[in-house]
N, C-alpha and C positions, 0 to 999 in steps of 0.2 A: 316287725315294722310295717309290712305291707298290709296286715291286718287291720293295724290303726289307722292306715290311710284309707282303707276302703270305709271305715266306720266314723270317720271325720266330716263333718261339714263344711260349708264354704265359709261360715264365720269363723270356725275353729282354725281354720286354714289361714284366714286373713290374720288372725291373733297370732298364729306361730310366724308367720311371715313378718309381721310388726316386732314381735320380740327379737326375732332374730336379726333383722336389717337395722332395727331401730337403734342399736347399740352403735352405729356409724353415723348416724343423722345427729346433726346438730350437736357436737361435741362428744358424740359416741357414749353417753351416759348410759348407766343402767338402769332398767326400768322394775318398778314395783308393782304395777297393776297394769290391767289392759287399758284402763282410761288415760293413763300417763303414755301409754303405746301410741294410741290413737291420735292424742294430743300432738304427739311428736311426728306421726306420720303426716299429718295435714299440713305441717310446714317442713315437710321432707326435703333434705338436701340433694336427693337423687333427680330431681326435676328442675326446670326452670320456672320461674315466677309466672304465674297464671295458667301452668299444665298439669297442676296435680289433679290426677283422677283415681279412683280406686284406691289401692293401698299405698298412701303417701306419695302420690305422684305417679304410681305404676297402674295402668289402666287395668280395668277387668279383664280384657281380653288377653292380657298377657298370661293370665292363668289358664291355658288353654295348651295343647298339644303341638301347637305350630311352630316351626323351627325358627332360629334367629338367623339373620343373615351374616352374622358375625363369625370370626373363625372359631372353629371346633377344637376343643381338647380332648384328647384321647381319655378314656375312663382308666387306662393303667397307670400305673406309678412309675413306669420306666419312661426314659427319654427316647427320642425317636432314633432310629439306626444311623441317621445320616448326619446326627450331631456328634463331633467329636470332642474327646475331653480337652484337647488342647488349642481348641479353635479360641481366636482372640476375642470374636464376636459371640453373642449369646443369642440362643433362639428364642422367639416371642411365646410369651404365656398365651395358649389359645384355649378359646373357650368353648364349651359344648352348646347343644341346643338350649332353648328356654326351657323352666322349670315346668314339671308337669302340673296339671290342674289339681293334683291332690299333694299335700305335704303333710309332713308329721307335727302333730302338736307338741311344741316344745317350749310352752310358754313358761312352764315352771322348771324345764330341764337345766342341769349345769354344764355348762362348755367349758372348753379348756381355755384358760384365760392366761394371760403373761403374768408370771410370778414378779418377785421383786427385782431379779437380776435377768428377768427373760427366760423364755423357754428354749429355744434353739436359734443359733446364729442364721441368720438369712442370707444365701449366698447367690441369689438371682432376684431380678427385679424387671417387672414390665410396667412401663409408663404409658397411662391412658389419659385421655383430656377430653373435657367437654367444653363447649364455649364459656362457661363459669368456673370450671374446676378441673385439677389434677388429679387422678388416683395412682398410687404407686402400690403395686401389689408385690410383696414380698414372698420368696419360696425358701425352704430350707435345702439343703444338698440334696435331698432325694424325691424332693418334688411331692412331697407328701402332706406338710403343713403350711398354712399362708397365712398372711396378714395384709392388712389393709392401711393406707395412709391418706389422709384426704387434704389437699393443698387448695386453700381459695385463691383464685385468680383476680379476683375484684377486692383491691384494698386500696380504694382512694385515700386513706389516711395514711398510706405508707407502711402499715402494720402488716406482720406476718401471720396469716391464720392458718395454722394446721390443727389437724383432729387425728389421734391414732385412735385405732380400736384394740381393746384389751382381748378380744376372741380371737382364738385361733382356729381358723377355718380348714376344713377338708377340701379336696378337689371339688368336689361336687357342690358343697355349699358356696365355694369361691365362684363357681359359675353361675350359680343362681342369684348371687349377691350383684356381679358384675352385668346380667341380664336384667336384672331390675333398674339398675342405673341408666341401662342403655334403653329400655323402654320408656323411662320418665324424661328422658331428653331425645326422643324421636323427633319432635317439632323443630328442634335447634340443631339438627345433625347427628344426634345419638352419640354414643361412646365410642372413640375412635383410639387405636393403638399408635402412640406416637413414636416409640421406641423401646428397645431393651436394652438393658444396661446391668453392669455389673455391681453398682455400688452408689451411694450418693455422698458428695462429699461435703455438701451443706449449702447456705444460703448468703448471698453478698448482696449490699446496696450501693449505690453510687449517689446519685442525686434524686432518683424518682422510685420507681417500684423495685422489688427485690428480684434477684435471679437465682436459679439452682443450678449448680455445677454437680454434672453427672459423668460416672466413668463407661465409658462405649467399649473399650477394649482394654484387655489385658494380656499378659503372659507369665508363665512361671518361671521364676528364678531362683528358687532356693526351697527346700523341705526341712523344716526342722521339728523334730517329735512328731511326726506325721503330720503335720500342719503347712500347707503352702505359704510362700510369700510370693506376692504377685508384684509387679512392675505395671504402671499405669502406661498404656500404649495410645489411650485416646479419649479426650473429653469433649463434652458438650454444655455449653452456656444456655440455659433456656430462662426466657424472661416470663415472669408471673403475669404480667399485664396482658389483657385481653387484645386481639388484633384491632379492634374497633378503637380502642382507647389509646393505641400507641401512635395513632397519627396526630391526635390533639396533644400529647404529652410531649413530643418530640419539639414542637414550639416552645412549650413550658421549660422543658430542660434541654438545652440545646448544646451542654457539655456532655451529655450523657455517651453519645457516641465515643467522643475522646476518651473518657475513662475505661470504655470496654476495648478500644484499641491500645491502650496503655497495659491492660490485663493481658491482652493476648501476648505482649512481648515474652510473657513469662511461659516458656514452653513445658506444660505439666506432662508432657509423654516422654521427657528425659530425666531419669534418676528419681523418680518418685514411686514410693513403694506402699502396700498395704498387705494386710492379712485379717482373714475371716476370725481366726481361732487363736493366733499367737500374738503376744504383745511382743512387737519389734521396737517400739519406745523404751524398752528395759533390756537390761543384759540378761542373760541367760541365769547367772547366779542369783538375780533379784527375782526373777519369775519363779524358780523352783522355791527359794527361801520363801516367797510370798505364799506358795500354794502348801509348803509344809506347814508354815504358821498358822495358815487357817484352818488346816485339819488338826493341830495340834491344841486350837483353841475351841475345836468343836463345832465348825462349820463344815458340814461334809458336802454341802452344793458348792456350786462354781464360786470360788472367792472373785468378789467384785473387782472387775479390771480398773484399777488406777492407773491410766496412762501418764508417762512423762510428758507434761506440757511444753517442755523445753523441745522437744524433738517433733511435735504434731502441728504442722505446718499449715493445715488448715483451720486452726485453733479459732481464728476469727469467723471463720464461715460457720463453726459448730455454735457459735454463742447464740445468734437468733433463735436457732432450733433448740437449744438447751434450755430456753426461757419458757417454751411452751410444752416439749416434750417431756415425759416422765425419764425416761434414759434416753439421751440422743445418740447413744452409741447401739441403740436396736436398730437404730434405721441409717446412722451415718457413719461412715469409716475414716478413722483417722489416717492420714497419710505422713510417711515419712519422707524426707530428703537426704540425699547421700549415695551409697553405694551397696550394692547385695551382689555375691557372688558365690558360686558353690561348684566343686570338683570332687572327684573320687581318686583317692590314692589305693590301688589295687596291690595288695603284698601276698603273691601266691594264691589268688583266691580269697583272700580276705580284704573285705572292702572297709575302707574309712573316709569318711566325708569330712571336707575343710570347707567352713562357711565363712568367709567376711562380711560383716555387716559395720557399714561405717554411717553414723548419724551426725547430721549437720544441726546445730542449733539455730532456731528462728529467731533469737534475741542477737540484736546487733549485727545481723547478717545484711550483706551486700555485696559488692564489688570490691577488687583490690585496694585501688588507691582511693576509694571513697570510704572505706571501713578498715581503720586502723586502731592498734591498742584496745582500749575497754572505754566503757561508758562509766557513769556515776553509779550505776546499780552493780557493778562487777562481771558483766557480761563482756566478754572478748570477741573480736572479730574473728573469722574463719574457725569456730569451734566445732570441731569434729570429734566423736568417739567412734574409736574403731575397735572392735570385738571379733577375734576369730573363734570359731567353735570348731572343735575337733570331736568328733563321734564315731562311733563304729556300731554299724545298724545291725547287729545281732538281734537286738530288740528295737523297733523302730520307735516307740512311744518315749515319754519320760518314765514309765512304770516299770518296775522289775518284775518278774514272774511271780504269781501269788494270789492276786496281785497285791503289790506293794506300791502304793501311789507315790510318784514323783522320787524314786527310788532306784533309778536305773543308773549304773555306776560306769556306764559307757558314754558318759558327756563330759567334756572338759570344755574350760574357755578361758581366754585372757583378752584384757581390755586394755587399751592405751588411749591416750589424749593427747591433742594437737590444738593450739590455739595462739593468737597472737599474743605478743608481751604484754602483759596487764598493767600498762602506763597510760597518761593521755600523751599520746604522740599522733601525729599525721604527716601526710606528705600532699604537696601541692602539685596536682597533675593536671594544671591549666596550661603550663608550658610544654615544650617539644622536647624536652630531655627524658630518656626512656628511664632513667634514674633519679627522681627528685630529691631534693635534699630533705632530710628528716628533721623534725621540728618536735620539740616538747612544748605542748600547748599548756602544760599545767605542772608547776612542781609542787607536788603534795609531800610535805615532811612525814605525814604519818601514814601515807600509802592507803587510802581509804579504798580504792578500787580494787587495788590487789588484795586486799586484806579480804574483801566482798567474795572477791573471786576464789581465793584458796579456802574460805570456809565453805564455799559452795562445792569445791573439789572434794572437801572432807565430808560432806553431808552426803555425796554420791557414792564415794570410792573408798571410804575411810582414810587413815593415815598409816604410813606417812607418803608423802608426795615427793616423789623423784624429779626434779627439775632439770631436763637435758638443754642447755642453752647452745646454740650451734651458731651464733651470730660471730662476724667477724671483730677480730681485736685489735688488728692493726692495718689501718688505712692512710694513705696518703691524705685523702680528706676527709676528716671525721664523719662518718654517718650511721653505720651500724654500731660502731664502738660506743656513741653517744648512750644508746641504749642500753649496751653491755653495762656500762659503769652505773647507770640509774638503777638498773633491774638488780645488780649485785648489792646494791644499798637497800632496796626494798625487801629483798630476801633476808639480809641480816637484822634490819628492824624486825620484821613480823617474827624471826626465829627467837628473839630475846624474851617472846613472852609464852612459847610453847614449852611444853614439857621435853625434857631431854631425847626421851625414846621417841617423841613425835614432831622432832623437829623437820623441816623441809630439807630433804636433802638436795643439794645445788651442785652442778657440775657444767662448768663453762669450757667450751673448747671450740677452736677456729676450725671449722671442717673444711672451709672452702679453701683456707690456706694450705693444710695439710694434703689436699686432694691435687694440688699444684706443684707439691713438694715430691723429688724422687725418693727421698730418704725417709719418708712416714708412710705407714702403713694404716690407710684410713679404715680398712674393713676390719683390719685385727684391733685397732683402738676399739672401734664400735663393738667388736664381740666382747671386749673385757668389760665395756660399760654394760653390755647386756647382761652380762654375767652377774655385775652387782644388781642391777634392776630386779632380774628374777628372784635373787637370794632375797630382796628386800620386800617384794610385794607377793611372790608366790603366784599362784594361779588356781582357778576354780576346777574341783572334781568333785562330781556328785557322788554320796554315800549310797550304800546299798541298803540302808534301814536298819541290819543287824548291829554292827558296832562302830561302824563309820570311821574305821582306822584309816582307810585310804583316802576318805574325803579330806578336802582341802576348800580354803575359801581364800579368795584373793582381797588382801588387806592393802589398800593402797593404790597409786596409779603412777605410772612413767608419763609425765608431761613434757612434750618436745616440742621444740619451737625452733625457727631459723626468724629471717627478717619476714618471710612470705608464707612460712609453714608450708612449703610446696615441695620443693626438688630436694633439700638436704633433709627436712624431717621425712619425707617420705622414705629415702634411704636408710635413715637411722632406725625408724620404726619397722623397716623390713628386717634388719639385721636382729632387733629384738624379738620381733614374731618369729622369726627364723629359730631362735634358741627356745622361745616357748613351744614352738611346734614340736622340738625334739623332746622336751620335757612333757608334753601332752601324749606323745605317742608311746614314751616309756611308761607313763601312768597306765595307759589303755594296755601294756603289756605287748605292743607290736615289736619295739626295739630294744634291745638289751642295754644301750646307752642313751644319754640325753642330749649327743650331739648328732647332727647330719651333716655331710659335707656339700660343698658346693659341686655344681655340675652333676648331681644325679637327676632322675627324673622326679623324684619327689619335691627338690628344692628348686628345679626348673619349673615345676607346675606352681609352686607357692609364688616363685618369682614373677611369672607371668599375672597370677591373680593381683598382687602388691602392684605391680605395673599399671594394670589397669584401674585399681583403686585410686592411684596417685593421678593418673590421667583425669579421671572423672573429677576428684576433689579439686585439680588444678583448673579444669575448664569451667566449674563452678564460681571459683573465686577469683582465678586470674583470666580467664577468657581462652587459654591455650592448654596443649596438653605440657607433660613434664619436659622441661629442657635438658635436665641432667638425669639419667636413669642410673640403675645400678651396674649396666656395664661403664658407665662413666667413671664411677669410683672404684669399681674393680680393675679399670685400666684395660679392659678386653673389647672395646667399643672398636667398630670397623670404621675406617677413614669415611665410609659414606655418611655415618652419624652426625660430623660436623655441618653438613648442610641442612640436615634436619632439625639440629639444634636453632642454626640461624634463621629457618623458616619460623620455627616455635618462639623463638624470641621476637620476631617482627610479628606475628600473629597477636602475641599476649600485648606488644605496645599498642598495635591498632586497635583492638579490644579496649584497653584501658584509656586511649585517647578519644575514642569516638562512640563507643557503644554502651560503656559501662554506666552512662547518665541513665539511658533507657532502661537498662535492666534494673538499676537502683530504684526507679520509679516503679517499676512492675511490682519489685519486692515490698515498697513501702505501702503499696495499694492492696496486696494480696494478705500480707500479713496483718493489716490492719494499724501500721504505724501511721498512715496518714487516714482519716475518715471525713468526709465531707461535711462541713458546716456552713451554714447561710452566712455570708457576711465575712468570712474569712477566706484568706489567699487559696487558689487552685494549688494542685499539687505541682503543675509544670510552671507556675509563677515564683515558687520557693527558690530563693537564692541557695538555700542550705536546707539538708534535713537534721541539722544538729539537734533541734528541740522535739523531732518525731523519736529519737532513740536515746534520749536521756529525759531525767525526771524533770517534772515542773518547777522552776525555782521559787514559784509562789508558795509551793506546798513544804519548803526546807524550813521554814520558821516553826511550823507545826510538828513537825517530825521529831521524834525521840533520837537525840545524837548518838551515833553509836561509840562504844567504847574505845578509845585508842590503845588500851593495853589488852582489855578481854575483848580481842576482836573476834573471837572464835565461839563457838558453842562447845562445850566440854562433852557433849553427848554425842557430837560428830566425831569425835576421837577413840570412841569406844571399838574395841575389836570385835569384828563380825564373826560369827560362830553359826555353824550349821544349824537349824533347827532339828531336832528329833522329832522322829515319827511316833504315834501314838502306839500301843501296844497291839491293836487290832488293826494294825497297817493304816488307819484312817478310813477303811471301806466298811461302812456298817453291813449289817446281816441283811440277806435278802436284797442287797442294791448292786445293780450292774455297774461296770466301769464306764459305761456311756453317759452315767449322770455327772462323770466328773471331766471325761475327756472323749471326744467324738472323733479321734484320730481315726478310727478304723473307717468310717463312713466317707472321711475325706480323702485318704490316701490309699487304702485298699480295695474298696468295694468299686467293681468297675460300673461306671454309669453310661458307658456306651461303648459301641464297637470302634476301635480305634487301631493305629498302627505303630509299630516300634518307632517310626521316625517322628510321631508326634507326642510320644511319650516321654515326659521330663528326665526321668532316669536313664533313659537311653540315649538322649541328645546331649547329658552332661558330659563336660570336659573332663579327661581322665588320664592317668599316667600312661595307660596302654596306648594312647595315641602316640607316645613317645617313643615306642618301639619301632625301629626302621624295619622296613621290608627285607633288607639285605642283612645278611650275617656279617660277622666280623671276618677277617682273613682265615681265622682258625676254623671257620664254618659252624659257630656256635655263639648264642648269645644270652646273657645271663637277665632273667626277667625281674630281678629285685629292683625296686624303685629306689633302693640307698647304694647303688653299685656306681661310682664315679664313671661317668662315660668319657671315652677319648674322641678326638674328633672323628675318627674313622666310623665310631659305632652311630653316627647320625647322619649316614648316607640316604640319599633320598630316593624315591622310585624312580625319578626320570633321569638320574644319573646313567648313562650308557656306559657299556664297557669298552674300553679304549680302542679294542682291535676290531670292533664290529662296526659298522654304518648303522645309523640311527634309522629306525624303523618306527614309523607313525602308526600307531594302533594296532601293532603286532601283540599277541597273547602271550604273556609270560607263563611258562610251563615250569612248575617248581618241584622238586623232590625233597619233601619234608620227611626226616625220621627220627621220632624221639625216641630214646630208651625207654625201657621200662621203668627204671627207677626215677626218671623226670615225671613220668605220669603218678607215681606213687609220691613226688614231693607235691603236686598240686594238690592231691587228695588229702595230704597231710601236712598241711602249710606251718603247724605250730612247730613242727620239729625242725622247720629250717630256722627258725628263730632260736631255738633252745640250743640247739646242737649243729652249729656252722659246719664243723668239720666231719659231719656224717658221710657215710658211703655215698648216700643218694646224691650229695652235691658233687662229685666227682665222676667225671666220664673215663670208661673203661678204656677209650681210644685217646686220651687225651694227651697231646703234645706237651713236652716239658715246661714250654713257656706257658700253655693254658692250666696247667696242674694249680697253679696258684689262685686262679679265678674261681671263687664261690659261686654259686647258683646253677640253676638248671642250664643244660646245654643241649643245644638241637643240632644234630650231626647231620652233615651234608645239605645244609640248609641255603638254596640257592648255588648249587655247584656249577662250575664254571666248565665241568666235563659235557661233552655232547651227549644228548639223551639217544637211546637206542631208536632206529627205524621202527615207527609205530605205523606204517603204511603211508599212503600219498599225504603230501603237507596239502594244506589249503594255500592258493596262490594269495600272494601279496595285493593289497589294494594300491593304485597307483598313488605316487605321491604327489600332495598338493604343494607347491612352491611356498605360498604364504605360510602354510602349515609349517614347513620345513623351516622356513625363515623364524617363524615365532619360536618353534623349540629349539632352534639353534642359539637365540637370544638367550633363552632362559637356562640352556646347558652353559652358555658362557658365564653368566652369572654364578650357576653352581658350581663350575669347575674353579672359577677364580676364588670363591669362598672354601673349598677344599681341594687344592692343587695334589696331583698326584703325577708320577712318571712312570711310563709303560716301558716294556723291553725295547720297543723300536726306537723310542726316544732316547733311551739310554746308548743304544747303539751309536745313534747320529751324534750324541754329545761325545761320545768316545772318539769317533773319527774326527770332530771339530777340535777337540784338545790335542789329537796325534798329528796334526796337520804341520808339515816342516815350517819351521821357523827361523829358518836361517837364509831365506831368500834375499838376494842383495838388492840394493836399491838401485832402480834403472836410471843412471845418470849420462847414458851414453848410447849409440846404437851398436855398439861391439856385445858380441855374445859374451858371458863370463866363461872363463876357461873350464869349468867343469860345470855345465847346467844340468839342473834336475831333470828328472823325465815329465814332471807337470809342467815345467815351463816349455819344453819342446813341445808336447803334446798342444799348449796354448798357442804357440807361434804358428804351428802346421795347421791349425784350426782355421785361421784367418787366411783363406785361398785367395788367387787372384779374381775368382768370380765373385767373391764377397766383395773385396774392395771395389771392383768394377761396379757394382749396384749402388754404392754410396754416392751418388749426384743426384741434383734436384733438376726438375724440369721446369719448363717456364710457366705452366699452370701454378706449380707450387710456389714459385718465386711471387707470381701475381697475388696469389692467396696471402701470402707473407705481407706484402706491400699493404694491400688493403687492410690487413688485420693491425698493423701498426700505424696505420693513417688516422688523424685525429683532426674533425673537423673543426670550425669555428664555433659551433654550438654541440657539443657532443652528446649533450643529456637529451636531444629532442631526436624522434626517430620519425624519419621522412618517408614518403610513400616508395622511394627509389631503395630504401633501405631495407623494407618488408620481404622482398625475397631473399634476402642473404642469408646464410645458413646460420647464423648465429641469433637471429631474432626468430627461431623456429618456436621457442616456446611462447615469446610473445604473440606471435600469430595464433597458437594455440590459445592463449588466454583471451584473446580479443573474441574468440568464438565462444566463449564461456567457460572453458574448461580450467580446472586446476594448474597451477604450476608447478606443483609437485605430484610425483606418481603415488597413487593410492592403491592399495590392494586389499583384498578381504583376508582378514586373518579368522581362522577357525580355531576357537577354543574347545 
């Protein structure tokens, strides 16, 4: 290439530059001849008006060896050493010096262009600006391929002007292109780096120009199939108007600032998620089935991602870009609202990942009392789809060795659904009562909204649908029971038209009444219902591509609801999910049975995940955390939880009464339910948003009325089956796996020097964190996460030994002695599952009580015996009073939750109960005939000197008289009262000191 550069002339170089850069100018069209190139360069978009020189606005002096003053990008493909993989902010794309005076002649060369579905996913973006345009430079995960998007800032008509370049640039070519833009705009300030971002969410318009919403911070929350799922931690709203035009348009659009303020009420940094390579808007079963079906139909490339619009919360922001761009998802990221969490289950060195993904529907979305029931399109309020993925990471990707595409048998999933009762009902929250009356707005004898809703469930999950209704059945004042009767009638009406094997399974149970009754087992009843649910719907287990005997597909869904779909619903979904977790672990070969006991490390971890899941869903819909948790329904909650429940109830009432209106306006504006139209009422002037969430009544007459009998589509009731793989495993000859899945680059390939604390897999929650630092009383601990733990096995590190004084900051020396067979158990974990009675699970020195305990035993762990003398001990640091006070408070709480009695306390209690109880009542001064020795010692202890000292001095009497004296105005402190001792604190307060003693607490 260097020889070609030497032989080229300046006109040839100019033609080469024009052909290379002309594709991005004025629509980024392809060029057919040099004349067309020169015509485009004459009106190049790289320079400002009247500043075109040389090559389309690039001055001739630009083709020299002088360096540019802009940031310089290293020539290597690796990122800087100081950039960490887990940093929430991104490092800027830096540019190198200006291009040399000689450039390759490539007027007829073929460049890499974006195919039908895109070449590679862009993971990082640099955002540049000139006085008239924005430029968005996207890079792949390796910083080797780059693309550019031009955004026009001057659009008086209010239109969105975007132009994308189909050409894929290298690092050097992108540097040359940006330098050309910089030189063409030198007179107006050049090209400046505005920010570095992780993604583009789309464009939104209120009354004037468009805004673009950018992701500025992110954090990793889960990893599925080698693809990360990120949470949005920071966003930025950028106006596309120029600074000079903003001053004049503020008078023209006076309400613009108020719309921006309403949008800011929606906190996009809480519970919004995205992924570059994994479709988080669909379930794992749908994603794998879609890819398998694409391979079976002969589409060897990436299957075109068809996201579920129900869960794309920025769909309204994507629509303006979708009208201009070829594929909007090449540049914009769809975000999901809900909850994502992931944790690891460690079974003797065998790692299993548990992932919970909750997807909230954007249809009929809103706050608690403002969105109830369903709308006329069949969408219900608080519609949340919860999926739990249980996978074993023997192979990270979705592919089996071979490679067999999307045939990894180590992936399982189970999906549940919650949503408001699909009837037309509401609650008036304008009063002060925390529980407003429930009103049925419309009595539909054909239950059209419920029919549309259940047909949508059939389309998404198949049949049958198991409905678990947990509303109250008996009330003094009918509230929830009104909906119970009407909902039951709706199910009975819809079922009469369904086939017998596809009918809706309906179970109504008053869970609130059962939890308050002493003779009913809430958890036992829910577990029996969960068994019926799992037997009906099954769960998803991916096949290995050979015989697929173990492959399973989930057909149907469990739909759970109470009145709010929060507390009771979350507890019921947890019990169903816990049973599904046992089936999933059994399918993976981890456990031999399908059930897991409570109070095990595995269930405790799963409980915490579901508790966080319920809290997040409750905050999004109700404004506060869960009021009743699993501890409440298991009746193991502490007395301190009552005050917490009261606080959460008050927070929920306050948010519903005063803040839900602002939150609903933000939802309506962000989701596109309200769009500003000249001459129409403003968003804040609407008395109700009913017509924003229901169809226009004017179109009812022209719509085809849905059949009251055939209310469902028969195709939605078909049984879902696992698509088979092609005979060649779907991978064409001489084709690498990277053509289908780039998980290796995203997950395995190191991109920067980092530390363990910043690696997501290291920071993930795990059952290993439930292992207490101290052993049990026998000096051993079972590492199995399926062992039921007693209260003594959850001792904390801070709990001191009763016979010793607390020592702050003292290093604990531990003698750990593990038998050789215990090490062998860790090296061969599968034998622990297959043969629990094997010899390596038994300790050679086990006591009779501990021989029945399976698992690994560590002998002499944290023994109480004194260690042998190992030389002079280091002196203890002086105790800080404030630290000891804080430590004492912590220990008081720990000891109250974990009570114990030591030997000294037992002796004191024995002495107390052995105290003589036959002492006579003293009713006279005469001594009893046979006094006890204790009485004689007590009488003799009061000597004459002691009795003589019991007198008051005149000074004491004067102080007492002064103390009991009450003046005419006792609340007024006079100058004469200031020297008195009782007003010492008052004198200190007058000097500016606090009335309360404060001390520094070292943590």
